[in-house]
PDB file of N, CA, C and O in Angstrom:
ATOM      1  N   MET A   1     -13.941  -6.849  -7.700  1.00  0.00           N
ATOM      2  CA  MET A   1     -14.499  -7.627  -6.530  1.00  0.00           C
ATOM      3  C   MET A   1     -13.863  -7.109  -5.160  1.00  0.00           C
ATOM      4  O   MET A   1     -12.638  -6.991  -5.197  1.00  0.00           O
ATOM      5  N   ILE A   2     -14.372  -6.840  -4.184  1.00  0.00           N
ATOM      6  CA  ILE A   2     -14.184  -6.526  -2.904  1.00  0.00           C
ATOM      7  C   ILE A   2     -13.935  -7.810  -2.075  1.00  0.00           C
ATOM      8  O   ILE A   2     -14.910  -8.523  -1.837  1.00  0.00           O
ATOM      9  N   HIS A   3     -12.593  -8.200  -1.569  1.00  0.00           N
ATOM     10  CA  HIS A   3     -12.519  -9.371  -1.017  1.00  0.00           C
ATOM     11  C   HIS A   3     -12.537  -9.056   0.740  1.00  0.00           C
ATOM     12  O   HIS A   3     -12.774  -9.971   1.528  1.00  0.00           O
ATOM     13  N   PHE A   4     -12.300  -7.869   1.123  1.00  0.00           N
ATOM     14  CA  PHE A   4     -12.124  -7.502   2.462  1.00  0.00           C
ATOM     15  C   PHE A   4     -12.426  -6.086   2.941  1.00  0.00           C
ATOM     16  O   PHE A   4     -12.141  -5.137   2.211  1.00  0.00           O
ATOM     17  N   LEU A   5     -12.872  -5.942   3.881  1.00  0.00           N
ATOM     18  CA  LEU A   5     -12.800  -4.442   4.377  1.00  0.00           C
ATOM     19  C   LEU A   5     -12.121  -4.359   5.806  1.00  0.00           C
ATOM     20  O   LEU A   5     -12.520  -5.005   6.775  1.00  0.00           O
ATOM     21  N   LEU A   6     -11.156  -3.574   5.818  1.00  0.00           N
ATOM     22  CA  LEU A   6     -10.312  -3.578   7.143  1.00  0.00           C
ATOM     23  C   LEU A   6     -10.469  -1.851   7.572  1.00  0.00           C
ATOM     24  O   LEU A   6     -10.426  -0.918   6.770  1.00  0.00           O
ATOM     25  N   LEU A   7     -10.611  -1.779   8.692  1.00  0.00           N
ATOM     26  CA  LEU A   7     -10.526  -0.356   9.532  1.00  0.00           C
ATOM     27  C   LEU A   7      -9.188  -0.714  10.622  1.00  0.00           C
ATOM     28  O   LEU A   7      -9.174  -1.652  11.418  1.00  0.00           O
ATOM     29  N   VAL A   8      -8.220   0.183  10.440  1.00  0.00           N
ATOM     30  CA  VAL A   8      -6.947  -0.117  11.108  1.00  0.00           C
ATOM     31  C   VAL A   8      -6.749   1.203  11.691  1.00  0.00           C
ATOM     32  O   VAL A   8      -7.101   2.210  11.076  1.00  0.00           O
ATOM     33  N   SER A   9      -6.277   1.251  12.690  1.00  0.00           N
ATOM     34  CA  SER A   9      -5.599   2.539  13.535  1.00  0.00           C
ATOM     35  C   SER A   9      -4.277   2.710  12.844  1.00  0.00           C
ATOM     36  O   SER A   9      -3.766   1.911  12.059  1.00  0.00           O
ATOM     37  N   ARG A  10      -3.778   3.897  13.257  1.00  0.00           N
ATOM     38  CA  ARG A  10      -2.565   4.204  12.666  1.00  0.00           C
ATOM     39  C   ARG A  10      -1.282   3.647  13.565  1.00  0.00           C
ATOM     40  O   ARG A  10      -0.119   3.913  13.262  1.00  0.00           O
ATOM     41  N   GLN A  11      -1.608   2.939  14.572  1.00  0.00           N
ATOM     42  CA  GLN A  11      -0.601   1.917  15.436  1.00  0.00           C
ATOM     43  C   GLN A  11      -0.624   0.578  14.639  1.00  0.00           C
ATOM     44  O   GLN A  11       0.158  -0.329  14.922  1.00  0.00           O
ATOM     45  N   GLY A  12      -1.504   0.480  13.677  1.00  0.00           N
ATOM     46  CA  GLY A  12      -1.692  -0.890  12.994  1.00  0.00           C
ATOM     47  C   GLY A  12      -2.523  -1.768  13.807  1.00  0.00           C
ATOM     48  O   GLY A  12      -2.494  -2.953  13.475  1.00  0.00           O
ATOM     49  N   LYS A  13      -3.329  -1.423  14.894  1.00  0.00           N
ATOM     50  CA  LYS A  13      -4.456  -2.311  15.314  1.00  0.00           C
ATOM     51  C   LYS A  13      -5.686  -2.200  14.436  1.00  0.00           C
ATOM     52  O   LYS A  13      -6.226  -1.205  13.954  1.00  0.00           O
ATOM     53  N   VAL A  14      -6.037  -3.724  14.344  1.00  0.00           N
ATOM     54  CA  VAL A  14      -7.256  -3.874  13.438  1.00  0.00           C
ATOM     55  C   VAL A  14      -8.386  -3.333  14.062  1.00  0.00           C
ATOM     56  O   VAL A  14      -8.246  -3.715  15.224  1.00  0.00           O
ATOM     57  N   ARG A  15      -9.682  -2.513  13.997  1.00  0.00           N
ATOM     58  CA  ARG A  15     -10.606  -2.216  14.693  1.00  0.00           C
ATOM     59  C   ARG A  15     -12.032  -2.952  14.175  1.00  0.00           C
ATOM     60  O   ARG A  15     -12.976  -3.285  14.892  1.00  0.00           O
ATOM     61  N   LEU A  16     -11.919  -3.092  12.848  1.00  0.00           N
ATOM     62  CA  LEU A  16     -13.015  -3.974  12.187  1.00  0.00           C
ATOM     63  C   LEU A  16     -12.183  -4.690  10.969  1.00  0.00           C
ATOM     64  O   LEU A  16     -11.134  -4.367  10.413  1.00  0.00           O
ATOM     65  N   SER A  17     -13.018  -5.721  10.792  1.00  0.00           N
ATOM     66  CA  SER A  17     -12.558  -6.750   9.910  1.00  0.00           C
ATOM     67  C   SER A  17     -13.879  -7.617   9.315  1.00  0.00           C
ATOM     68  O   SER A  17     -14.585  -8.384   9.970  1.00  0.00           O
ATOM     69  N   ARG A  18     -13.996  -7.318   8.067  1.00  0.00           N
ATOM     70  CA  ARG A  18     -15.309  -7.777   7.221  1.00  0.00           C
ATOM     71  C   ARG A  18     -14.775  -8.469   6.010  1.00  0.00           C
ATOM     72  O   ARG A  18     -14.143  -7.830   5.169  1.00  0.00           O
ATOM     73  N   TRP A  19     -15.008  -9.785   5.881  1.00  0.00           N
ATOM     74  CA  TRP A  19     -14.834 -10.648   4.877  1.00  0.00           C
ATOM     75  C   TRP A  19     -15.681 -10.797   4.055  1.00  0.00           C
ATOM     76  O   TRP A  19     -16.775 -10.929   4.602  1.00  0.00           O
ATOM     77  N   TYR A  20     -15.744 -10.855   2.707  1.00  0.00           N
ATOM     78  CA  TYR A  20     -16.667 -11.026   1.475  1.00  0.00           C
ATOM     79  C   TYR A  20     -16.379 -12.474   0.678  1.00  0.00           C
ATOM     80  O   TYR A  20     -15.247 -12.851   0.377  1.00  0.00           O
ATOM     81  N   LEU A  21     -17.449 -13.121   0.430  1.00  0.00           N
ATOM     82  CA  LEU A  21     -17.567 -14.213  -0.367  1.00  0.00           C
ATOM     83  C   LEU A  21     -17.199 -13.862  -2.036  1.00  0.00           C
ATOM     84  O   LEU A  21     -17.798 -12.913  -2.543  1.00  0.00           O
ATOM     85  N   PRO A  22     -16.400 -14.491  -2.711  1.00  0.00           N
ATOM     86  CA  PRO A  22     -16.249 -14.413  -4.028  1.00  0.00           C
ATOM     87  C   PRO A  22     -17.528 -14.654  -4.709  1.00  0.00           C
ATOM     88  O   PRO A  22     -18.248 -15.511  -4.197  1.00  0.00           O
ATOM     89  N   PRO A  23     -17.976 -14.018  -5.841  1.00  0.00           N
ATOM     90  CA  PRO A  23     -19.081 -14.592  -6.347  1.00  0.00           C
ATOM     91  C   PRO A  23     -19.492 -16.004  -7.025  1.00  0.00           C
ATOM     92  O   PRO A  23     -20.606 -16.509  -7.164  1.00  0.00           O
ATOM     93  N   SER A  24     -18.275 -16.443  -7.378  1.00  0.00           N
ATOM     94  CA  SER A  24     -18.249 -17.913  -7.939  1.00  0.00           C
ATOM     95  C   SER A  24     -18.363 -18.799  -6.714  1.00  0.00           C
ATOM     96  O   SER A  24     -18.615 -19.979  -6.956  1.00  0.00           O
ATOM     97  N   CYS A  25     -18.214 -18.423  -5.355  1.00  0.00           N
ATOM     98  CA  CYS A  25     -18.752 -19.187  -4.167  1.00  0.00           C
ATOM     99  C   CYS A  25     -19.799 -19.095  -3.659  1.00  0.00           C
ATOM    100  O   CYS A  25     -20.043 -19.787  -2.671  1.00  0.00           O
ATOM    101  N   SER A  26     -20.688 -18.262  -4.146  1.00  0.00           N
ATOM    102  CA  SER A  26     -21.948 -17.592  -3.547  1.00  0.00           C
ATOM    103  C   SER A  26     -23.064 -18.643  -3.422  1.00  0.00           C
ATOM    104  O   SER A  26     -23.863 -18.757  -2.493  1.00  0.00           O
ATOM    105  N   SER A  27     -22.967 -19.378  -4.521  1.00  0.00           N
ATOM    106  CA  SER A  27     -23.870 -20.689  -4.364  1.00  0.00           C
ATOM    107  C   SER A  27     -23.929 -21.531  -3.506  1.00  0.00           C
ATOM    108  O   SER A  27     -24.897 -22.293  -3.500  1.00  0.00           O
ATOM    109  N   GLN A  28     -22.989 -21.634  -2.602  1.00  0.00           N
ATOM    110  CA  GLN A  28     -22.728 -22.706  -1.520  1.00  0.00           C
ATOM    111  C   GLN A  28     -23.453 -22.193  -0.402  1.00  0.00           C
ATOM    112  O   GLN A  28     -23.193 -22.778   0.650  1.00  0.00           O
ATOM    113  N   GLY A  29     -24.404 -21.140  -0.315  1.00  0.00           N
ATOM    114  CA  GLY A  29     -25.270 -20.774   0.992  1.00  0.00           C
ATOM    115  C   GLY A  29     -24.342 -20.199   1.681  1.00  0.00           C
ATOM    116  O   GLY A  29     -23.121 -20.232   1.523  1.00  0.00           O
ATOM    117  N   PRO A  30     -25.252 -19.436   2.791  1.00  0.00           N
ATOM    118  CA  PRO A  30     -24.565 -18.354   3.866  1.00  0.00           C
ATOM    119  C   PRO A  30     -23.945 -19.174   4.978  1.00  0.00           C
ATOM    120  O   PRO A  30     -24.434 -20.228   5.385  1.00  0.00           O
ATOM    121  N   SER A  31     -22.893 -18.647   5.420  1.00  0.00           N
ATOM    122  CA  SER A  31     -21.900 -19.096   6.338  1.00  0.00           C
ATOM    123  C   SER A  31     -22.457 -18.660   7.728  1.00  0.00           C
ATOM    124  O   SER A  31     -23.252 -17.724   7.808  1.00  0.00           O
ATOM    125  N   SER A  32     -22.029 -19.350   8.821  1.00  0.00           N
ATOM    126  CA  SER A  32     -22.681 -19.047  10.067  1.00  0.00           C
ATOM    127  C   SER A  32     -21.443 -18.160  10.474  1.00  0.00           C
ATOM    128  O   SER A  32     -20.365 -18.132   9.880  1.00  0.00           O
ATOM    129  N   GLY A  33     -21.822 -17.381  11.687  1.00  0.00           N
ATOM    130  CA  GLY A  33     -21.104 -16.195  12.258  1.00  0.00           C
ATOM    131  C   GLY A  33     -21.100 -14.899  11.707  1.00  0.00           C
ATOM    132  O   GLY A  33     -21.664 -14.571  10.664  1.00  0.00           O
ATOM    133  N   SER A  34     -20.461 -14.202  12.431  1.00  0.00           N
ATOM    134  CA  SER A  34     -20.655 -12.622  11.878  1.00  0.00           C
ATOM    135  C   SER A  34     -19.513 -12.394  10.908  1.00  0.00           C
ATOM    136  O   SER A  34     -19.751 -11.651   9.955  1.00  0.00           O
ATOM    137  N   GLU A  35     -18.372 -12.900  11.013  1.00  0.00           N
ATOM    138  CA  GLU A  35     -17.447 -12.884   9.722  1.00  0.00           C
ATOM    139  C   GLU A  35     -18.037 -12.950   8.633  1.00  0.00           C
ATOM    140  O   GLU A  35     -19.246 -13.182   8.654  1.00  0.00           O
ATOM    141  N   GLY A  36     -17.483 -12.800   7.609  1.00  0.00           N
ATOM    142  CA  GLY A  36     -18.169 -13.125   6.040  1.00  0.00           C
ATOM    143  C   GLY A  36     -17.894 -14.512   5.768  1.00  0.00           C
ATOM    144  O   GLY A  36     -17.160 -15.294   6.370  1.00  0.00           O
ATOM    145  N   ALA A  37     -18.572 -14.663   4.817  1.00  0.00           N
ATOM    146  CA  ALA A  37     -18.456 -16.306   4.046  1.00  0.00           C
ATOM    147  C   ALA A  37     -17.185 -16.248   3.644  1.00  0.00           C
ATOM    148  O   ALA A  37     -16.694 -17.364   3.815  1.00  0.00           O
ATOM    149  N   PHE A  38     -16.336 -15.436   3.155  1.00  0.00           N
ATOM    150  CA  PHE A  38     -15.187 -15.509   2.532  1.00  0.00           C
ATOM    151  C   PHE A  38     -14.137 -15.853   3.450  1.00  0.00           C
ATOM    152  O   PHE A  38     -13.135 -16.415   3.007  1.00  0.00           O
ATOM    153  N   ALA A  39     -14.252 -15.552   4.844  1.00  0.00           N
ATOM    154  CA  ALA A  39     -13.338 -15.589   5.969  1.00  0.00           C
ATOM    155  C   ALA A  39     -13.552 -17.084   6.382  1.00  0.00           C
ATOM    156  O   ALA A  39     -12.639 -17.646   6.988  1.00  0.00           O
ATOM    157  N   ALA A  40     -14.656 -17.730   6.100  1.00  0.00           N
ATOM    158  CA  ALA A  40     -14.870 -19.320   6.493  1.00  0.00           C
ATOM    159  C   ALA A  40     -14.048 -20.008   5.659  1.00  0.00           C
ATOM    160  O   ALA A  40     -13.638 -21.083   6.095  1.00  0.00           O
ATOM    161  N   GLY A  41     -13.700 -19.673   4.576  1.00  0.00           N
ATOM    162  CA  GLY A  41     -12.730 -20.422   3.551  1.00  0.00           C
ATOM    163  C   GLY A  41     -11.429 -20.332   3.855  1.00  0.00           C
ATOM    164  O   GLY A  41     -10.687 -21.203   3.401  1.00  0.00           O
ATOM    165  N   LEU A  42     -10.864 -19.248   4.696  1.00  0.00           N
ATOM    166  CA  LEU A  42      -9.548 -18.977   4.783  1.00  0.00           C
ATOM    167  C   LEU A  42      -9.373 -19.590   6.470  1.00  0.00           C
ATOM    168  O   LEU A  42     -10.177 -19.357   7.373  1.00  0.00           O
ATOM    169  N   PRO A  43      -8.216 -20.346   6.583  1.00  0.00           N
ATOM    170  CA  PRO A  43      -7.655 -20.570   8.108  1.00  0.00           C
ATOM    171  C   PRO A  43      -7.351 -19.103   8.723  1.00  0.00           C
ATOM    172  O   PRO A  43      -7.118 -18.052   8.126  1.00  0.00           O
ATOM    173  N   MET A  44      -7.425 -19.362  10.053  1.00  0.00           N
ATOM    174  CA  MET A  44      -7.289 -18.056  10.826  1.00  0.00           C
ATOM    175  C   MET A  44      -5.821 -17.505  10.610  1.00  0.00           C
ATOM    176  O   MET A  44      -5.595 -16.317  10.375  1.00  0.00           O
ATOM    177  N   LYS A  45      -4.846 -18.479  10.711  1.00  0.00           N
ATOM    178  CA  LYS A  45      -3.384 -18.253  10.319  1.00  0.00           C
ATOM    179  C   LYS A  45      -3.245 -17.207   8.901  1.00  0.00           C
ATOM    180  O   LYS A  45      -2.638 -16.136   8.915  1.00  0.00           O
ATOM    181  N   GLU A  46      -3.760 -17.629   8.027  1.00  0.00           N
ATOM    182  CA  GLU A  46      -3.849 -17.046   6.890  1.00  0.00           C
ATOM    183  C   GLU A  46      -4.496 -15.811   6.694  1.00  0.00           C
ATOM    184  O   GLU A  46      -4.030 -14.984   5.911  1.00  0.00           O
ATOM    185  N   ARG A  47      -5.667 -15.584   7.420  1.00  0.00           N
ATOM    186  CA  ARG A  47      -6.301 -14.266   7.711  1.00  0.00           C
ATOM    187  C   ARG A  47      -5.556 -13.465   8.310  1.00  0.00           C
ATOM    188  O   ARG A  47      -5.434 -12.310   7.902  1.00  0.00           O
ATOM    189  N   SER A  48      -4.855 -13.957   9.489  1.00  0.00           N
ATOM    190  CA  SER A  48      -3.917 -12.977  10.253  1.00  0.00           C
ATOM    191  C   SER A  48      -2.870 -12.492   9.571  1.00  0.00           C
ATOM    192  O   SER A  48      -2.352 -11.421   9.886  1.00  0.00           O
ATOM    193  N   GLU A  49      -2.468 -13.192   8.613  1.00  0.00           N
ATOM    194  CA  GLU A  49      -1.213 -12.783   7.807  1.00  0.00           C
ATOM    195  C   GLU A  49      -1.644 -11.822   6.593  1.00  0.00           C
ATOM    196  O   GLU A  49      -0.879 -11.008   6.077  1.00  0.00           O
ATOM    197  N   LEU A  50      -2.664 -11.982   6.300  1.00  0.00           N
ATOM    198  CA  LEU A  50      -3.290 -11.032   5.139  1.00  0.00           C
ATOM    199  C   LEU A  50      -3.694  -9.621   5.901  1.00  0.00           C
ATOM    200  O   LEU A  50      -3.750  -8.542   5.313  1.00  0.00           O
ATOM    201  N   LEU A  51      -3.900  -9.762   6.965  1.00  0.00           N
ATOM    202  CA  LEU A  51      -4.334  -8.497   7.825  1.00  0.00           C
ATOM    203  C   LEU A  51      -2.646  -7.796   8.084  1.00  0.00           C
ATOM    204  O   LEU A  51      -2.262  -6.693   7.696  1.00  0.00           O
ATOM    205  N   ARG A  52      -2.097  -8.511   8.614  1.00  0.00           N
ATOM    206  CA  ARG A  52      -0.769  -7.789   9.108  1.00  0.00           C
ATOM    207  C   ARG A  52      -0.060  -7.295   7.685  1.00  0.00           C
ATOM    208  O   ARG A  52       0.588  -6.251   7.600  1.00  0.00           O
ATOM    209  N   GLU A  53      -0.245  -8.040   6.793  1.00  0.00           N
ATOM    210  CA  GLU A  53       0.616  -7.656   5.471  1.00  0.00           C
ATOM    211  C   GLU A  53      -0.046  -6.460   4.988  1.00  0.00           C
ATOM    212  O   GLU A  53       0.629  -5.455   4.767  1.00  0.00           O
ATOM    213  N   ALA A  54      -1.333  -6.469   4.798  1.00  0.00           N
ATOM    214  CA  ALA A  54      -1.855  -5.145   4.212  1.00  0.00           C
ATOM    215  C   ALA A  54      -1.774  -4.074   4.941  1.00  0.00           C
ATOM    216  O   ALA A  54      -1.457  -2.986   4.459  1.00  0.00           O
ATOM    217  N   ALA A  55      -2.078  -4.273   6.314  1.00  0.00           N
ATOM    218  CA  ALA A  55      -1.834  -2.901   7.291  1.00  0.00           C
ATOM    219  C   ALA A  55      -0.436  -2.445   7.180  1.00  0.00           C
ATOM    220  O   ALA A  55      -0.269  -1.225   7.149  1.00  0.00           O
ATOM    221  N   SER A  56       0.414  -3.075   7.125  1.00  0.00           N
ATOM    222  CA  SER A  56       1.845  -2.677   7.302  1.00  0.00           C
ATOM    223  C   SER A  56       2.154  -2.113   5.869  1.00  0.00           C
ATOM    224  O   SER A  56       2.894  -1.132   5.796  1.00  0.00           O
ATOM    225  N   ARG A  57       1.630  -2.675   4.708  1.00  0.00           N
ATOM    226  CA  ARG A  57       1.692  -2.313   3.391  1.00  0.00           C
ATOM    227  C   ARG A  57       1.182  -0.765   3.349  1.00  0.00           C
ATOM    228  O   ARG A  57       1.929   0.090   2.872  1.00  0.00           O
ATOM    229  N   VAL A  58      -0.189  -0.398   3.889  1.00  0.00           N
ATOM    230  CA  VAL A  58      -0.466   0.898   3.667  1.00  0.00           C
ATOM    231  C   VAL A  58      -0.004   1.924   4.619  1.00  0.00           C
ATOM    232  O   VAL A  58       0.088   3.100   4.265  1.00  0.00           O
ATOM    233  N   LEU A  59       0.354   1.451   6.074  1.00  0.00           N
ATOM    234  CA  LEU A  59       0.638   2.342   7.022  1.00  0.00           C
ATOM    235  C   LEU A  59       2.147   2.885   6.599  1.00  0.00           C
ATOM    236  O   LEU A  59       2.385   4.034   6.971  1.00  0.00           O
ATOM    237  N   GLN A  60       3.194   2.201   5.868  1.00  0.00           N
ATOM    238  CA  GLN A  60       4.396   2.465   5.626  1.00  0.00           C
ATOM    239  C   GLN A  60       4.401   3.736   4.579  1.00  0.00           C
ATOM    240  O   GLN A  60       5.378   4.485   4.586  1.00  0.00           O
ATOM    241  N   ARG A  61       3.382   3.957   3.743  1.00  0.00           N
ATOM    242  CA  ARG A  61       3.274   4.897   2.851  1.00  0.00           C
ATOM    243  C   ARG A  61       2.945   6.273   3.288  1.00  0.00           C
ATOM    244  O   ARG A  61       2.119   6.467   4.180  1.00  0.00           O
ATOM    245  N   SER A  62       3.657   7.368   2.598  1.00  0.00           N
ATOM    246  CA  SER A  62       3.592   8.498   3.180  1.00  0.00           C
ATOM    247  C   SER A  62       2.295   9.324   2.660  1.00  0.00           C
ATOM    248  O   SER A  62       1.712   8.958   1.639  1.00  0.00           O
ATOM    249  N   ALA A  63       1.889  10.398   3.369  1.00  0.00           N
ATOM    250  CA  ALA A  63       0.694  11.073   2.864  1.00  0.00           C
ATOM    251  C   ALA A  63       0.504  11.439   1.500  1.00  0.00           C
ATOM    252  O   ALA A  63      -0.625  11.541   1.021  1.00  0.00           O
ATOM    253  N   LYS A  64       1.682  11.669   0.765  1.00  0.00           N
ATOM    254  CA  LYS A  64       1.648  12.403  -0.465  1.00  0.00           C
ATOM    255  C   LYS A  64       1.403  11.405  -1.376  1.00  0.00           C
ATOM    256  O   LYS A  64       0.946  11.829  -2.437  1.00  0.00           O
ATOM    257  N   GLN A  65       1.578  10.070  -1.298  1.00  0.00           N
ATOM    258  CA  GLN A  65       1.535   9.255  -2.018  1.00  0.00           C
ATOM    259  C   GLN A  65      -0.014   8.686  -2.437  1.00  0.00           C
ATOM    260  O   GLN A  65      -0.970   8.841  -1.677  1.00  0.00           O
ATOM    261  N   CYS A  66      -0.123   8.025  -3.720  1.00  0.00           N
ATOM    262  CA  CYS A  66      -1.653   8.090  -4.106  1.00  0.00           C
ATOM    263  C   CYS A  66      -2.149   6.581  -2.883  1.00  0.00           C
ATOM    264  O   CYS A  66      -1.409   5.841  -2.234  1.00  0.00           O
ATOM    265  N   ASN A  67      -3.570   6.613  -2.982  1.00  0.00           N
ATOM    266  CA  ASN A  67      -4.403   5.717  -2.181  1.00  0.00           C
ATOM    267  C   ASN A  67      -4.683   4.416  -2.722  1.00  0.00           C
ATOM    268  O   ASN A  67      -5.550   3.700  -2.223  1.00  0.00           O
ATOM    269  N   VAL A  68      -3.859   4.002  -3.916  1.00  0.00           N
ATOM    270  CA  VAL A  68      -4.036   2.639  -4.440  1.00  0.00           C
ATOM    271  C   VAL A  68      -2.908   2.095  -4.515  1.00  0.00           C
ATOM    272  O   VAL A  68      -1.979   2.593  -5.152  1.00  0.00           O
ATOM    273  N   VAL A  69      -2.834   0.997  -3.874  1.00  0.00           N
ATOM    274  CA  VAL A  69      -1.625   0.146  -3.829  1.00  0.00           C
ATOM    275  C   VAL A  69      -1.682  -1.120  -4.504  1.00  0.00           C
ATOM    276  O   VAL A  69      -2.634  -1.802  -4.122  1.00  0.00           O
ATOM    277  N   GLU A  70      -0.805  -1.769  -5.583  1.00  0.00           N
ATOM    278  CA  GLU A  70      -0.802  -2.758  -6.319  1.00  0.00           C
ATOM    279  C   GLU A  70      -0.302  -3.998  -5.280  1.00  0.00           C
ATOM    280  O   GLU A  70       0.857  -3.990  -4.868  1.00  0.00           O
ATOM    281  N   TRP A  71      -1.117  -4.916  -4.937  1.00  0.00           N
ATOM    282  CA  TRP A  71      -0.753  -5.949  -3.842  1.00  0.00           C
ATOM    283  C   TRP A  71      -1.026  -7.282  -4.368  1.00  0.00           C
ATOM    284  O   TRP A  71      -2.031  -7.583  -5.011  1.00  0.00           O
ATOM    285  N   ARG A  72      -0.055  -8.072  -4.051  1.00  0.00           N
ATOM    286  CA  ARG A  72      -0.217  -9.541  -4.411  1.00  0.00           C
ATOM    287  C   ARG A  72      -0.212  -9.680  -5.956  1.00  0.00           C
ATOM    288  O   ARG A  72       0.339  -8.782  -6.592  1.00  0.00           O
ATOM    289  N   ASP A  73      -0.767 -10.709  -6.613  1.00  0.00           N
ATOM    290  CA  ASP A  73      -0.833 -10.766  -7.898  1.00  0.00           C
ATOM    291  C   ASP A  73      -1.851  -9.888  -8.456  1.00  0.00           C
ATOM    292  O   ASP A  73      -1.358  -8.882  -8.967  1.00  0.00           O
ATOM    293  N   ASP A  74      -3.090  -9.956  -8.514  1.00  0.00           N
ATOM    294  CA  ASP A  74      -4.157  -9.305  -8.974  1.00  0.00           C
ATOM    295  C   ASP A  74      -5.153  -8.479  -7.989  1.00  0.00           C
ATOM    296  O   ASP A  74      -6.353  -8.268  -8.163  1.00  0.00           O
ATOM    297  N   THR A  75      -4.352  -8.082  -6.941  1.00  0.00           N
ATOM    298  CA  THR A  75      -5.168  -7.393  -6.030  1.00  0.00           C
ATOM    299  C   THR A  75      -4.707  -6.032  -5.918  1.00  0.00           C
ATOM    300  O   THR A  75      -3.505  -5.814  -6.074  1.00  0.00           O
ATOM    301  N   LYS A  76      -5.722  -4.831  -5.599  1.00  0.00           N
ATOM    302  CA  LYS A  76      -5.241  -3.748  -5.267  1.00  0.00           C
ATOM    303  C   LYS A  76      -6.072  -3.451  -3.936  1.00  0.00           C
ATOM    304  O   LYS A  76      -7.159  -3.953  -3.649  1.00  0.00           O
ATOM    305  N   LEU A  77      -5.309  -2.494  -3.149  1.00  0.00           N
ATOM    306  CA  LEU A  77      -5.352  -2.005  -2.032  1.00  0.00           C
ATOM    307  C   LEU A  77      -5.887  -0.597  -2.023  1.00  0.00           C
ATOM    308  O   LEU A  77      -5.062   0.230  -2.412  1.00  0.00           O
ATOM    309  N   VAL A  78      -7.071  -0.116  -1.674  1.00  0.00           N
ATOM    310  CA  VAL A  78      -7.628   1.261  -1.847  1.00  0.00           C
ATOM    311  C   VAL A  78      -8.021   1.604  -0.140  1.00  0.00           C
ATOM    312  O   VAL A  78      -8.780   0.998   0.616  1.00  0.00           O
ATOM    313  N   PHE A  79      -7.231   2.735   0.075  1.00  0.00           N
ATOM    314  CA  PHE A  79      -7.470   3.172   1.451  1.00  0.00           C
ATOM    315  C   PHE A  79      -7.702   4.740   1.363  1.00  0.00           C
ATOM    316  O   PHE A  79      -7.589   5.427   0.348  1.00  0.00           O
ATOM    317  N   LYS A  80      -8.014   5.118   2.507  1.00  0.00           N
ATOM    318  CA  LYS A  80      -8.417   6.517   3.063  1.00  0.00           C
ATOM    319  C   LYS A  80      -7.470   6.640   4.454  1.00  0.00           C
ATOM    320  O   LYS A  80      -7.246   5.742   5.265  1.00  0.00           O
ATOM    321  N   ARG A  81      -7.072   7.783   4.472  1.00  0.00           N
ATOM    322  CA  ARG A  81      -6.273   8.294   5.820  1.00  0.00           C
ATOM    323  C   ARG A  81      -7.112   8.655   6.655  1.00  0.00           C
ATOM    324  O   ARG A  81      -6.749   9.080   7.752  1.00  0.00           O
TER     325      ARG A  81
END
């Protein structure tokens, strides 16, 4: 399941963030705003912490390492350079 999509520059600046609603919560109806419904359930502080942590985790990897990173408990980050 895709939780979020991030476009991050090499300097670590977030260019685009899109948050998605987990299927178990999709019956609650659409959320307002251009952010995804998943983001509506997360506080802004937690979202910014996730963004910072994910971006730093990906940016610190060398180009020779694989593009899939085990992150947190059961989440994988998949990225493209």
